[in-house]
Structure formats: structure tokens, C-alpha cells
C-alpha positions in Angstrom: -22.2 84.7 -100.9 -18.7 86.3 -100.7 -18.2 89.1 -98.1 -16.5 92.3 -99.2 -12.9 93.1 -98.0 -12.7 94.7 -94.6 -13.1 98.4 -95.0 -10.4 101.0 -94.0 -10.7 102.5 -90.6 -9.5 105.7 -89.0 -7.1 104.6 -86.2 -6.9 108.1 -84.8 -10.2 107.4 -83.1 -8.7 104.4 -81.4 -5.6 105.8 -79.8 -5.7 103.2 -77.0 -5.3 100.4 -79.4 -8.5 98.5 -78.4 -9.9 97.7 -81.9 -9.1 94.2 -83.1 -7.7 95.5 -86.4 -5.5 98.2 -84.9 -1.8 97.0 -85.2 -1.3 98.4 -81.7 -3.7 95.8 -80.4 -1.1 93.1 -80.6 1.8 95.2 -79.3 2.8 93.7 -75.9 4.6 96.9 -74.8 1.6 99.0 -75.6 -0.6 96.5 -73.7 1.6 96.9 -70.6 1.4 100.7 -70.8 -2.4 100.5 -71.2 -2.8 98.1 -68.3 -0.8 100.6 -66.1 -2.9 103.5 -67.4 -6.3 101.8 -66.8 -5.2 100.4 -63.4 -4.3 103.9 -62.2 -7.7 105.2 -63.3 -9.5 102.3 -61.6 -7.4 102.7 -58.4 -8.3 106.3 -58.2 -12.0 105.7 -58.7 -12.8 102.3 -57.1 -16.6 102.3 -58.0 -16.2 98.7 -59.0 -14.6 97.5 -55.8 -17.3 94.9 -55.1 -18.2 93.7 -58.6 -15.8 90.9 -59.3 -12.6 89.2 -58.1 -10.4 91.1 -60.5 -11.1 94.5 -58.8 -10.9 93.0 -55.3 -7.4 91.6 -56.0 -6.2 94.7 -57.8 -7.2 97.1 -55.1 -6.0 94.9 -52.2 -2.7 94.4 -53.9 -2.2 98.1 -54.6 -2.9 98.9 -51.0 -0.4 96.2 -49.8 2.3 97.7 -52.0 1.6 101.4 -51.1 4.5 102.3 -48.8 2.7 105.3 -47.4 -0.7 103.7 -46.8 -0.4 103.5 -43.0 0.6 107.1 -42.7 -2.3 108.2 -44.9 -4.7 106.2 -42.7 -3.1 107.5 -39.5 -2.0 104.0 -38.4 1.4 105.3 -37.4 -0.3 107.0 -34.5 -0.8 105.3 -31.2 -4.2 103.7 -31.0 -6.7 105.7 -28.9 -4.2 108.4 -28.0 -5.4 112.0 -28.3 -2.9 114.1 -30.2 -2.5 117.7 -29.2 -2.2 120.4 -31.8 1.6 121.0 -31.2 2.2 117.2 -31.3 0.3 116.9 -34.6 2.4 119.7 -36.1 5.6 117.9 -35.1 4.3 114.6 -36.5 3.5 116.2 -39.8 7.1 117.3 -40.2 8.1 113.6 -40.5 5.3 112.5 -42.9 6.8 111.8 -46.4 4.7 113.0 -49.3 5.1 110.9 -52.4 3.8 111.4 -55.9 4.6 107.8 -56.9 1.5 105.9 -57.7 1.6 102.5 -56.1 0.1 100.9 -59.3 3.6 101.2 -60.6 4.8 98.8 -58.0 2.6 96.0 -59.4 4.6 93.0 -60.7 3.9 90.9 -63.8 2.3 88.2 -61.7 -0.1 90.8 -60.1 -1.3 92.0 -63.5 -1.6 88.4 -64.7 -3.8 87.5 -61.7 -6.1 90.5 -62.3 -6.4 89.4 -66.0 -7.2 85.7 -65.3 -9.8 86.6 -62.7 -11.8 88.6 -65.2 -14.6 86.4 -66.4 -16.1 89.0 -68.8 -19.4 89.6 -67.0 -18.9 93.2 -68.3 -20.8 94.7 -65.3 -18.1 97.3 -64.8 -18.7 98.8 -68.2 -22.1 100.4 -67.5 -21.0 101.4 -64.0 -17.7 103.1 -65.1 -17.8 106.9 -65.6 -14.8 106.8 -67.9 -15.9 104.5 -70.8 -15.9 105.8 -74.4 -16.6 108.5 -75.5 -14.9 109.9 -72.4 -11.3 110.9 -73.1 -10.0 108.3 -70.7 -11.7 105.6 -72.9 -11.6 102.9 -70.2 -12.9 99.5 -71.4 -11.8 97.2 -68.7 -13.4 94.0 -70.0 -12.0 94.6 -73.5 -8.5 95.2 -72.0 -8.6 92.0 -70.1 -9.7 90.2 -73.3 -6.9 91.8 -75.2 -4.3 90.6 -72.6 -5.7 87.0 -72.9 -5.5 87.2 -76.7 -1.9 88.4 -76.7 -1.0 85.7 -74.2 -2.6 83.1 -76.4 -0.7 84.4 -79.4 2.6 84.4 -77.6 2.2 81.1 -75.8 -0.1 79.3 -78.1 -3.7 78.4 -77.5 -4.0 75.9 -74.7 -5.7 72.5 -75.4 -8.4 73.3 -72.8 -9.3 76.6 -74.6 -9.4 74.8 -77.9 -11.7 72.1 -76.5 -14.1 74.6 -74.7 -14.2 76.8 -77.8 -15.1 74.0 -80.2 -18.8 73.9 -79.1 -20.2 72.8 -82.5 -17.6 70.0 -82.9 -17.8 68.7 -79.4 -21.6 69.1 -79.3 -22.2 67.3 -82.5 -20.1 64.3 -81.3 -21.6 64.2 -77.8 -25.2 64.3 -78.9 -24.6 61.2 -81.0 -23.4 59.4 -77.9 -25.5 61.3 -75.4 -26.3 58.4 -73.0 -22.6 57.5 -72.8 -21.5 61.1 -72.6 -24.0 61.9 -69.8 -23.1 58.8 -67.8 -19.4 59.6 -68.1 -20.1 63.1 -66.7 -21.5 61.6 -63.5 -18.8 59.0 -63.0 -16.3 60.1 -60.3 -13.3 58.4 -62.1 -14.1 60.1 -65.4 -14.5 63.4 -63.7 -11.1 63.1 -62.0 -9.6 62.2 -65.4 -11.4 65.2 -66.9 -10.0 67.5 -64.2 -6.4 66.2 -64.9 -6.6 66.5 -68.7 -9.0 69.4 -69.4 -8.9 71.3 -66.1 -12.6 71.1 -65.6 -13.3 70.8 -61.8 -14.5 67.4 -60.8 -17.4 68.8 -58.7 -18.7 71.2 -61.3 -22.2 70.1 -62.4 -22.2 69.8 -66.2 -25.2 70.2 -68.5 -26.4 67.0 -70.1 -26.3 66.5 -73.9 -29.6 65.9 -75.7 -30.2 62.8 -77.7 -31.4 64.9 -80.6 -30.2 68.5 -81.4 -32.7 71.3 -81.7 -31.7 71.9 -85.4 -32.3 68.2 -86.2 -35.7 68.5 -84.6 -36.4 71.6 -86.6 -35.4 70.0 -89.9 -37.7 66.9 -89.4 -40.8 68.8 -88.0 -43.7 69.8 -90.2 -43.2 73.3 -91.8 -45.0 76.1 -89.9 -47.8 77.8 -91.6 -47.7 81.5 -92.2 -49.9 83.1 -89.5 -49.7 86.6 -91.0 -47.8 88.0 -88.0 -44.3 89.1 -87.5 -41.6 87.2 -89.4 -38.7 86.1 -87.3 -35.6 84.0 -87.4 -34.4 82.0 -84.4 -30.7 81.9 -83.5 -30.9 78.8 -81.3 -27.5 79.1 -79.6 -25.1 76.1 -79.0 -26.6 75.4 -75.5 -30.1 75.1 -76.9 -29.0 73.1 -79.9 -26.9 70.5 -78.0 -27.9 70.6 -74.4 -31.4 71.9 -73.9 -33.5 71.8 -77.1 -36.6 72.3 -74.9 -35.8 76.0 -74.8 -35.9 76.2 -78.6 -39.1 74.1 -78.8 -40.7 76.4 -76.2 -39.6 79.4 -78.2 -41.2 78.1 -81.4 -44.4 77.3 -79.4 -44.8 80.7 -77.8 -43.8 82.6 -81.0 -46.4 80.8 -83.0 -49.0 81.6 -80.3 -48.2 85.2 -81.0 -48.9 84.7 -84.6 -45.3 84.8 -85.7 -43.9 83.0 -88.8 -40.7 81.3 -87.6 -37.7 80.1 -89.5 -34.3 78.8 -88.3 -31.5 79.6 -90.7 -28.2 77.7 -90.8 -26.0 78.9 -88.0 -22.8 78.2 -86.0 -21.6 79.2 -82.6 -21.7 83.0 -81.9 -18.0 82.9 -81.0 -18.0 83.9 -77.4 -16.3 80.7 -76.1 -13.4 81.3 -78.6 -13.2 84.9 -77.5 -13.0 83.9 -73.9 -10.2 81.6 -74.7 -8.2 84.2 -76.6 -8.9 82.8 -80.1 -9.8 85.9 -82.1 -9.4 84.4 -85.5 -11.6 81.4 -84.6 -14.3 83.8 -83.4 -14.0 85.9 -86.6 -14.5 82.8 -88.8 -17.6 82.0 -87.0 -18.8 85.6 -87.2 -18.4 85.6 -91.0 -20.3 82.3 -91.3 -23.2 83.7 -89.3 -23.3 86.9 -91.2 -23.5 85.0 -94.5 -26.3 82.6 -93.2 -28.4 85.2 -91.4 -28.2 88.0 -93.9 -30.9 86.7 -96.2 -33.4 86.6 -93.3 -32.4 90.1 -92.2 -32.9 91.5 -95.7 -36.3 89.8 -95.8 -37.2 92.1 -92.9 -36.9 89.4 -90.1 -35.7 90.0 -86.6 -33.0 87.6 -85.4 -34.1 86.3 -82.0 -31.7 84.8 -79.5 -32.7 83.1 -76.2 -29.1 83.3 -74.9 -27.9 86.6 -73.3 -24.2 85.9 -74.1 -25.0 85.1 -77.7 -27.2 88.1 -78.0 -24.4 90.3 -76.6 -21.9 89.0 -79.1 -24.2 89.3 -82.1 -25.3 92.8 -81.1 -22.1 94.3 -79.7 -19.1 92.2 -80.9 -20.2 91.2 -84.4 -19.7 94.6 -86.1 -16.0 94.5 -85.0 -15.5 90.8 -85.6 -16.9 91.3 -89.1 -16.4 95.0 -89.8 -18.5 95.2 -93.0 -21.8 96.8 -93.9 -23.3 93.3 -93.8 -22.0 92.7 -90.3 -23.6 95.8 -89.0 -26.8 95.0 -90.9 -27.1 91.6 -89.2 -26.1 93.0 -85.8 -28.8 95.7 -85.9 -31.5 93.0 -86.5 -30.7 90.9 -83.4 -33.0 91.0 -80.4 -33.3 89.1 -77.1 -36.1 86.6 -77.3 -37.7 87.7 -74.0 -37.6 91.3 -75.1 -39.4 90.5 -78.4 -42.0 88.3 -76.7 -42.7 91.1 -74.2 -43.3 93.5 -77.1 -45.7 91.0 -78.6 -47.5 90.6 -75.2 -47.9 94.4 -74.8 -49.2 94.7 -78.3 -51.9 92.1 -77.3 -50.7 89.6 -79.9 -49.8 87.0 -77.3 -52.5 85.5 -75.2 -52.1 85.2 -71.5 -51.7 81.7 -69.9 -54.2 80.4 -67.4 -54.3 82.3 -64.1 -51.9 81.0 -61.5 -50.0 78.7 -63.9 -46.7 80.6 -63.6 -46.7 80.9 -59.8 -44.1 82.4 -57.6 -40.8 82.9 -59.4 -37.3 83.9 -58.3 -35.9 85.5 -61.5 -32.1 85.9 -61.9 -31.2 88.6 -64.3 -28.2 87.6 -66.4 -25.2 89.9 -66.4 -25.0 89.9 -70.2 -28.6 91.1 -70.4 -27.9 93.8 -67.8 -25.1 95.3 -69.8 -27.2 95.6 -72.9 -29.5 98.1 -71.2 -32.8 97.0 -72.5 -34.3 96.3 -69.1 -35.4 93.1 -67.2 -37.5 91.7 -70.0 -37.6 88.1 -68.8 -38.8 89.3 -65.4 -41.4 91.6 -67.0 -42.6 88.8 -69.3 -43.2 86.5 -66.4 -45.0 89.3 -64.5 -47.2 89.9 -67.5 -48.0 86.2 -67.6 -49.3 86.5 -64.0 -46.2 85.4 -62.1 -45.4 86.7 -58.6 -41.7 87.5 -59.5 -38.8 88.4 -57.2 -35.8 89.9 -58.9 -32.4 88.4 -58.1 -30.0 91.1 -59.4 -26.6 89.6 -58.6 -23.9 88.0 -60.7 -23.9 84.2 -60.3 -20.2 83.9 -61.1 -20.5 81.3 -63.8 -19.9 83.4 -66.9 -19.3 81.0 -69.7 -16.6 78.4 -69.1 -14.7 80.4 -66.4 -16.7 78.8 -63.6 -16.0 75.3 -64.9 -12.2 75.6 -64.7 -10.5 73.9 -61.7 -8.6 77.0 -60.6 -11.7 79.2 -60.6 -14.4 76.8 -59.4 -14.3 77.8 -55.7 -14.1 81.5 -56.6 -17.1 81.0 -58.9 -19.2 79.5 -56.1 -18.2 82.3 -53.7 -19.4 84.9 -56.2 -22.7 83.0 -56.5 -23.4 83.1 -52.7 -25.5 86.3 -52.7 -27.6 85.3 -55.7 -28.3 81.8 -54.2 -29.3 83.4 -50.8 -31.7 85.7 -52.6 -33.2 82.8 -54.5 -33.8 80.9 -51.3 -35.1 84.0 -49.5 -37.8 84.4 -52.2 -39.2 80.9 -51.4 -40.2 80.4 -55.0 -42.2 77.8 -56.8 -39.9 78.2 -59.8 -36.4 79.6 -60.4 -35.7 81.3 -63.7 -33.0 83.0 -65.7 -32.5 83.8 -69.4 -28.9 82.5 -69.0 -28.7 78.7 -69.2 -25.3 78.6 -67.4 -26.7 80.8 -64.6 -29.4 78.2 -64.3 -26.7 75.5 -64.0 -24.9 77.5 -61.3 -28.1 78.2 -59.3 -28.9 74.5 -59.4 -25.5 73.7 -58.1 -25.8 76.2 -55.2 -29.5 75.6 -54.3 -30.2 72.1 -55.7 -33.2 73.7 -57.5 -33.6 73.3 -61.2 -33.9 76.6 -63.1 -35.6 77.4 -66.4 -35.6 79.9 -69.2 -38.7 82.2 -69.0 -39.9 80.9 -72.4 -40.0 77.4 -71.0 -42.0 78.5 -68.0 -44.4 80.4 -70.3 -44.8 77.5 -72.8 -45.5 75.0 -70.0 -48.1 77.3 -68.5 -50.0 77.4 -71.8 -50.0 73.6 -71.9 -51.3 73.3 -68.3 -48.1 71.7 -67.1 -46.4 74.3 -64.9 -42.7 74.0 -64.3 -41.6 74.0 -60.7 -38.2 74.1 -58.9 -38.3 72.0 -55.8 -35.1 71.4 -53.8 -33.5 68.1 -54.2 -32.8 66.2 -50.9 
């Protein structure tokens, strides 16, 4: 199926140059102006001061550069001294009033540091009072992504970004040699070599590769019978396909228990790793392929279910811009989070409850990329419905795709995860859960407890084999 030519757009609605197809998007001077504009707005607001390292570094640096900061804070006065009225009036005569915004004193290296520390959790977007359609049109995550893309275009795409973005190529090779690949990932010499060549920190716990991909398992299994229920298509995600097929198998199990007819169309990576690395064209090629392969299922009336928050976010929010056609919007509108869909089936009494007590006490970490989609805490609610005693862990884990794997950000990533890890331990859970598989990886690194997708916990509960997350010695 051949996709139509990209339709014409009205650029007047995108005066800040944030749409991928706007010629201003790639203009470095316009980017610099936009960074200055947005940084000034953020500095004046500071609602996001505690959300991520980017804002912390930005605000601290602006304060350091502000030549009038000490006067504004009264630090030029003698500590503890009571100032009389006539003395205060005399002191005010010598205070310099400046209209210069200290953001203008930021250097190139300051701006670059803010950009590289943004790991695209996107939590600032729902918190910001100035996002579109506000006239200020502040989209901080998109601006950081734009800066990375322009940098990649000017300097060339780094080998590490090409490697981390080639999830299907790397995954298909590694699953063929899974025992060797997994052994290499636990060998200290190999990890040192990986750090030197790829920039992946030697102490970062990496996910294992499966001996059989989920899509291979799907192709060889017996066809599912039509149960007369909802017809759905599963977008398995790269992580499920290459690293943890048990999530996909559990999804098929639970969906069929709800009476759903399940199919798994041909699919490729959603494109987020390529976007994170600045490879826009690579992400667009993947988006077009997914639109072509998923469109028949959508036109047959099927929902596209994704168990991965980041993949769901890309398919729902980014796909219409990566593939700006009616077909792209059609596919995007049909995408749903797996836990969200299963909770709907449960509330409609189409999904049976598991045995009482099988789920147990759960510390549920809510993924950032689910929070920003504003459909609620569906994984938590699904486990509650199933009888779990669930404690919500509502803090970023700092992993966010491949950012937390990189050598230069590894320590910062673990620092961000501190609060989430403390909340997990404070809950004293039987099981740790998150919809995000990379959050599960990060929580395991911080707490030594394995963590599981809600659908795996639910499927295991049905089968009388509850999943648990004991600490490792």
C-alpha cells in the first residue's frame, strides 16, 4: 500500500517552528532565539524546578550569572543587623535596577548542558501553564528534541545513537545468539569494552535477550479461535519482542480470558530510540512502515494495544506528525494502552477476577510516559480490581529510554531514581510492578527486587503461580 504525499500545512499556526516539516525547525539561529525565549519564560515561572536535572541546572546557572541576585536577596546587608528606616533609604540609593534578564548571560555550553540533561520524560508538559494553545506555546521537551536533531544534522549521527536506535537490527541478531550475548553482558571485561566503544556504563544492568522472539512464538503457535468478543491487534514493542516475550504471552492470555480475538500484525520499532538520538528521518521511515502494516487492522475496527508506555506515547502523540497523513491520524486514534483496555474489559465484567489473594501487596510505579497521556493510573487500578493491595509510587525513575544507560548520565539517572526506590521499599511489597519495562530494570538496579508488568502479574495470578519480588542478597 502506497501512502499519499504529505499534505500541505498552514505554517502560520506554528510561528515558533516546532513542527518537523516547518523549514524554520532546522534553522540554527531560530533555534537559539527559541531557546532564549523559552528559558526566559521558564526562569520567570520555575514550576518545574524539581522535575529533572535540566531545570535544576538551568535555574542554578541563571542564578549564578545574575549580577544583582545578592542585592535582590538582601545578602549585601550585614547578617543579623537591624536596619533603621533612614539607613534603608540610604542603602536603596545605591541599589542598581537592571532590566537585563540573566538568561541572556548563558553561554553555549550552558544551553548544551540543559539540552543533554533532558531525557524526554515530558513531565513538564502537563505541569506547564504555557503549553499550546497558550500564546507562549512552550513545549520544552520538543524544543530539547529539536536541539538534539539539529546537532545530529550538523555533526552527524554518533555511532552510539545509531546502535541504540537500531533496536530491530540489534535485537534480531542478539536473540539468535542469546546465551552468548547475555553472558557477554555480565562479563566485566566485555562491559569495560562496551563502555569504551558504545558509552554504555559498565555498571548499568542490561536486559537479557530472549532465545525466541515474541513474534516468532506468535507465528508458530496455534491460531486463536474467535471468542465473539472485542477484536484487537497487539503492538508488541521491541522490548517485549526481543527481551521479555513473557509480557506478550501474558497479554495474549489475559485478552483471551476477556473473550477478545487477538491478532499481531507485522510491525517495526515505534521510533522513539531514533527520536531520542536525533534521527528524525529514521523515525519517520519506521512510522510509515507501522502505518502501512497496522492500517488494515484499524479499518477492520480493531484497537491497537501496546504494553509499553513510551511506544504508546509515540503511536498516539508523535505518529500524526511523523506521518502527517489521514492514514497516520487514523492509526494513531486507534492506539490504546494495554492496561487501560484491560481495565475497561474488567469493569464491563468481561474479564474474570483471579483467585483471592493471588496478587498480594504491590508497589506500583507509574511510568512517566503514561502520566503525560492523562488517562489515569490504569495499571494500578487493574491490579486493585484484581484484589491487590497497591501502593502508588508516583516518581520518575530516571531511566527514560537509553539516557540512563549512557556513561555520562548513569550516576545522574540513579540519583533521580532515589525517591522512587525509597517509596518502593517503604511499601514493603510482595511484588513490584510498572507498565514500563525500563523502569522495572531501573527499580531492580536500585532495590535488587525484580519488577513486572501488570499483565504478567495478572496472568500468573490466574494460573495459580503468583509473581513475587524478593530482594536479592
